[in-house]
C-alpha positions as CSV (number, residue, x, y, z in Angstrom):
1,X,11.6,22.3,-2.6
2,X,13.3,21.9,0.8
3,X,10.3,20.6,2.8
4,X,7.2,18.7,2.1
5,X,4.4,20.0,4.3
6,X,1.8,17.3,5.1
7,X,-0.1,18.4,8.2
8,X,-2.6,15.5,7.9
9,X,0.3,13.2,9.0
10,X,0.6,14.8,12.4
11,X,-1.7,12.2,14.1
12,X,0.6,9.4,12.7
13,X,3.8,11.2,13.6
14,X,2.7,12.0,17.1
15,X,1.5,8.4,17.8
16,X,5.1,7.1,17.8
17,X,4.3,4.8,14.8
18,X,2.8,1.4,14.6
19,X,4.0,-1.3,16.9
20,X,3.8,-4.0,14.3
21,X,4.2,-4.2,10.5
22,X,1.5,-2.2,8.8
23,X,1.5,-4.5,5.8
24,X,1.2,-7.7,7.8
25,X,-1.7,-6.1,9.8
26,X,-3.6,-4.8,6.7
27,X,-3.0,-7.9,4.7
28,X,-4.6,-10.1,7.4
29,X,-7.5,-7.6,7.9
30,X,-11.1,-8.8,7.5
31,X,-12.4,-5.2,7.4
32,X,-11.1,-4.1,4.1
33,X,-13.1,-0.8,4.0
34,X,-11.8,0.4,7.3
35,X,-8.3,-0.7,6.6
36,X,-8.3,0.9,3.1
37,X,-7.6,-2.4,1.4
38,X,-8.8,-2.1,-2.2
39,X,-8.1,-5.6,-3.5
40,X,-6.8,-8.9,-2.2
41,X,-5.1,-11.3,-4.5
42,X,-3.6,-14.7,-3.8
43,X,-0.1,-13.5,-2.9
44,X,-0.4,-9.7,-2.7
45,X,-2.9,-6.9,-2.0
46,X,-3.5,-3.2,-2.9
47,X,-4.2,-0.6,-0.3
48,X,-4.5,3.1,0.0
49,X,-2.2,5.2,2.1
50,X,-3.9,6.6,5.2
51,X,-1.6,9.7,5.1
52,X,-0.9,10.2,1.4
53,X,1.6,12.8,0.1
54,X,-0.1,12.8,-3.3
55,X,-3.6,12.1,-4.6
56,X,-3.9,8.5,-5.8
57,X,-1.1,7.2,-3.6
58,X,-1.6,3.4,-3.6
59,X,0.6,0.7,-2.3
60,X,0.9,-2.9,-3.4
61,X,2.4,-5.4,-0.9
62,X,2.9,-9.1,-0.6
63,X,1.2,-11.0,2.3
64,X,4.4,-12.7,3.2
65,X,6.7,-10.5,5.3
66,X,10.1,-10.1,3.7
67,X,12.8,-7.5,4.0
68,X,13.8,-7.4,0.3
69,X,12.0,-7.9,-3.0
70,X,14.6,-10.5,-3.9
71,X,13.2,-12.8,-1.1
72,X,9.8,-13.0,-2.9
73,X,9.2,-16.2,-4.9
74,X,8.4,-16.0,-8.6
75,X,4.6,-16.2,-8.1
76,X,4.7,-13.4,-5.5
77,X,6.8,-11.2,-7.8
78,X,4.6,-11.8,-10.8
79,X,1.4,-11.0,-8.9
80,X,3.0,-7.9,-7.3
81,X,3.9,-6.6,-10.7
82,X,0.5,-7.4,-12.2
83,X,-1.2,-5.5,-9.4
84,X,1.1,-2.6,-9.9
85,X,0.3,-2.4,-13.6
86,X,-3.5,-2.7,-12.9
87,X,-3.3,0.0,-10.2
88,X,-1.5,2.4,-12.6
89,X,-4.1,1.7,-15.4
90,X,-7.0,2.4,-13.0
91,X,-5.4,5.6,-11.6
92,X,-4.7,6.8,-15.2
93,X,-8.4,6.2,-16.1
94,X,-9.8,7.7,-13.0
95,X,-7.5,10.7,-12.4
96,X,-6.6,11.6,-16.0
97,X,-3.1,12.7,-15.2
């Protein structure tokens, strides 16, 4: 496959992209439904991708803005991994891959 065709992303591509970090914005959101935030933990949260390439595309992100996973503290890394594992289990149950 040379190209991945995802026409639903055109609104995002045409907009010039977000002006601020999407994860910082979504993590601080008080409107989880509108911002597609599925779960908020103490250190990390789960959100759906507005323009997914695949069904079931979820993202897990820390609240704290870092440029590299190595910058997360132990508690942040542990919760991040726990939420990833829980997300996978839920997707496997719901989507029956």
